[in-house]
Each structure stands twice: as structure tokens, then as C-alpha cells.
VEXBATOR-12285 format. One line per field, with one value per residue (C-alpha): residue number from 1; residue in one letter; x, y, z. Coordinates in Angstrom, 3 decimals, always signed. Layout:
REM VEXBATOR-12285
resi: c(NUM;...);
resn: c(A;...);
u: c(X;...);
v: c(Y;...);
w: c(Z;...);
***
This chain:
REM VEXBATOR-12285
resi: c(1;2;3;4;5;6;7;8;9;10;11;12;13;14;15;16;17;18;19;20;21;22;23;24;25;26;27;28;29;30;31;32;33;34;35;36;37;38;39;40;41;42;43;44;45;46;47;48;49;50;51;52;53;54;55;56;57;58;59;60;61;62;63;64;65;66;67;68;69;70;71;72;73;74;75;76;77;78;79;80;81;82;83;84;85;86;87;88;89;90;91;92;93;94;95;96;97;98;99;100;101;102;103;104;105;106;107;108;109;110;111;112;113;114;115;116;117;118;119;120;121;122;123;124;125;126;127;128;129;130;131;132;133;134;135;136;137;138;139;140;141;142;143;144;145;146;147;148;149;150;151;152;153;154;155;156;157;158;159;160;161;162;163);
resn: c(M;T;D;R;T;R;R;R;T;V;L;R;S;I;G;V;A;T;T;A;G;L;L;A;G;C;S;T;D;T;G;D;G;D;G;S;G;D;G;G;P;S;A;V;D;P;P;S;A;V;D;D;Y;L;S;G;D;P;E;A;N;N;Y;D;G;D;M;M;D;Y;T;D;A;G;A;P;T;V;E;V;G;A;G;E;G;L;A;F;G;P;A;A;V;K;V;S;T;G;T;T;V;T;W;E;W;T;G;Q;G;G;D;H;N;V;V;H;Q;D;E;A;F;N;S;G;S;A;V;D;E;E;G;H;T;F;E;H;T;F;D;E;A;G;T;F;L;Y;Y;C;G;P;H;Q;T;V;G;M;K;G;A;V;V;V;E);
u: c(-45.390;-47.295;-47.693;-45.438;-42.662;-42.989;-42.744;-39.575;-38.045;-38.794;-37.483;-34.334;-33.744;-34.212;-31.800;-29.150;-29.546;-29.372;-26.274;-24.560;-25.394;-24.032;-20.842;-20.372;-20.757;-17.955;-15.473;-12.486;-11.867;-12.538;-13.176;-9.818;-9.699;-6.602;-8.446;-5.950;-8.417;-5.834;-7.834;-5.037;-3.187;-4.735;-4.046;-2.135;-0.486;+3.158;+6.009;+6.867;+10.089;+8.064;+5.357;+7.986;+9.783;+6.666;+4.948;+8.119;+9.096;+8.253;+5.322;+5.215;+2.747;+0.076;+0.647;-2.505;-1.021;-1.493;+0.901;-0.255;+0.479;+1.516;+2.881;+0.004;-0.890;+2.095;+4.679;+3.685;+4.097;+4.629;+3.686;+6.380;+4.674;+1.375;-1.398;-0.489;+2.819;+4.998;+4.277;+4.875;+1.713;+1.364;+3.785;+4.457;+4.388;+5.037;+6.437;+7.938;+11.654;+12.527;+9.843;+10.663;+9.138;+8.651;+8.490;+6.733;+6.841;+3.515;+5.092;+3.629;+5.465;+8.742;+11.955;+11.993;+14.240;+14.115;+16.948;+17.309;+18.613;+21.596;+22.069;+20.806;+19.119;+19.133;+17.336;+19.983;+19.422;+15.993;+13.699;+10.163;+9.331;+5.892;+6.199;+9.852;+10.443;+12.962;+12.985;+14.648;+14.466;+14.454;+16.452;+16.776;+14.257;+14.318;+12.868;+13.929;+13.228;+13.600;+12.915;+12.949;+16.176;+14.736;+11.580;+12.609;+12.237;+8.606;+7.626;+8.219;+9.318;+8.292;+9.068;+9.298;+9.046;+10.378;+9.510);
v: c(+29.589;+30.736;+28.712;+31.171;+30.738;+26.926;+27.000;+29.164;+26.819;+23.762;+25.404;+26.589;+23.035;+21.590;+24.167;+23.370;+19.622;+20.015;+22.212;+19.778;+16.892;+18.730;+19.655;+16.077;+14.896;+17.248;+15.781;+14.020;+11.844;+8.238;+7.084;+5.499;+7.490;+9.560;+12.543;+12.811;+12.015;+9.822;+6.654;+4.785;+1.830;-0.684;-4.396;-5.413;-8.572;-8.853;-9.605;-13.309;-12.883;-11.510;-14.150;-16.927;-15.635;-15.099;-18.310;-20.380;-22.670;-21.464;-19.429;-15.913;-15.374;-12.799;-13.143;-13.591;-13.263;-9.478;-6.583;-3.220;-0.427;+2.786;+4.535;+7.060;+6.720;+8.036;+6.339;+3.009;+1.778;-1.977;-3.644;-5.852;-8.594;-8.335;-10.899;-13.545;-11.767;-13.549;-11.553;-8.291;-6.405;-5.955;-8.628;-6.928;-3.247;-1.316;+2.233;+4.929;+5.713;+8.058;+6.706;+6.045;+2.864;+2.700;-0.593;-0.288;-2.960;-4.111;-5.667;-9.067;-12.295;-11.717;-10.093;-9.017;-7.254;-6.351;-7.738;-7.366;-10.540;-8.698;-6.320;-3.179;-2.439;-3.959;-2.740;-4.278;-6.432;-7.955;-6.058;-6.544;-2.975;-1.825;+1.414;+0.861;+1.944;+1.456;+3.488;+3.016;+5.305;+3.463;+5.619;+3.031;+0.904;-2.809;-5.673;-5.885;-9.159;-9.177;-11.230;-11.242;-12.966;-14.846;-15.907;-16.373;-20.149;-19.826;-17.500;-13.981;-12.381;-9.546;-7.576;-4.005;-3.336;+0.075;+1.635);
w: c(+12.193;+9.111;+5.945;+4.161;+6.777;+6.638;+2.851;+3.005;+5.587;+3.456;+0.276;+2.068;+3.371;-0.117;-1.534;+1.088;+0.537;-3.249;-3.061;-0.679;-3.003;-6.037;-4.225;-3.045;-6.633;-7.709;-5.245;-6.779;-3.754;-4.621;-1.112;-0.380;+2.824;+2.184;+0.709;-2.138;-4.901;-6.604;-6.114;-4.369;-5.828;-8.176;-8.534;-11.673;-12.949;-11.873;-14.278;-14.519;-12.496;-9.576;-9.869;-10.094;-6.987;-4.895;-6.065;-5.709;-2.877;-0.340;-1.643;-0.279;+2.526;+1.677;-2.109;-4.177;-7.680;-7.853;-7.546;-6.205;-8.694;-6.937;-10.045;-9.965;-6.288;-4.361;-2.201;-0.636;+2.894;+3.131;+6.407;+7.910;+9.888;+7.996;+8.139;+10.694;+11.330;+8.764;+5.614;+3.819;+2.981;+0.109;-1.051;-4.403;-5.338;-8.542;-8.294;-10.481;-10.532;-7.670;-5.334;-1.688;-0.294;+3.460;+5.319;+8.687;+11.373;+12.821;+15.916;+14.945;+14.148;+15.964;+14.740;+11.080;+8.615;+4.917;+2.780;-0.997;-2.675;-4.147;-1.172;-2.986;+0.346;+3.809;+6.919;+9.169;+12.223;+12.709;+15.100;+16.397;+17.453;+16.267;+14.297;+13.374;+9.770;+7.006;+3.789;+0.432;-2.606;-5.925;-8.336;-11.103;-12.970;-12.259;-10.289;-6.663;-4.855;-1.086;+2.038;+5.821;+6.928;+9.908;+8.023;+4.401;+4.619;+5.734;+2.882;+4.159;+0.926;-1.350;-4.494;-5.757;-9.499;-10.546;-13.920);
***
């Protein structure tokens, strides 16, 4: 290989690497893994009614004082049987009016269901099947507090805030 050919090869490689780097810098994906570029949900402070419910006796499993804001991040999926199997994950979510929330069973922690305190939604009989889902579309603004019937007394509860 001549010096001239080597130089062209090196310059071509530098050009390809520079172009790839510039294109990567133009990407809008924020690395949340879904490729949407929306950045995913962010943690925000919950309203006092949510914090009181989830911090109350018994305290909600998997609740750390934050609520995940999905208003600009799409429709959330809440794990049923998260953590050690007796939690919703995340415990509290914030969504926009018209958003459908999906609860998906992990298969951990035994039989679970999703029951709104005032029966605005109810997934029915408790099940333990991994991959089982329940969906509810929130058409009105409000605060929706819910629990797992069989595990409410041990802190399996959650909240959806709809703006």
C-alpha cells in the first residue's frame, strides 16, 4: 500500500467517524431505551392526597415519595407484583386526560387485582398469571386511589393523578 493510499484510508476513516459522531449528536433519543426521544417519565412531587394515602397506615410498598409524570411521556404500564411481589410499580403515576393506563402482572407475590376505592375501575377477581393485563382509560381529571384486594392490608396500593 502506498503512502498516498494509506493517507486516503486514514482520512476516509476519520470522515466516517466524524460524520457518525455528528449524527449521533443530532439524535433526539434520550437513552430511555424506547427510541421515542420523549425522555420517558420524570419524578415529581405528588399531591398531598396521594402522599397521605400512600404514606398512611399501611405505607404503600415501593413508594418513595415521588410520583412518575407521564403527561409528556406516553401511556404508562404499572407492574402488578413489583419489587418483592406485593407492590405496584410505580406506586403513583400522573397522566393526561384520555390516557390509558395498563397494569401488567409480573407473576410474583400471589393473586392480585386492581380495585379503585370508589369502584371507578376494577380488574375483577385476583389472578397470578404473569403477563395478564388490565387497562383503564382516564377520561376525567381527578385523583384515583387504588389497591390490591388480597394485599391492601400489607401496603399494596397505588394512585393515578389525571390532569
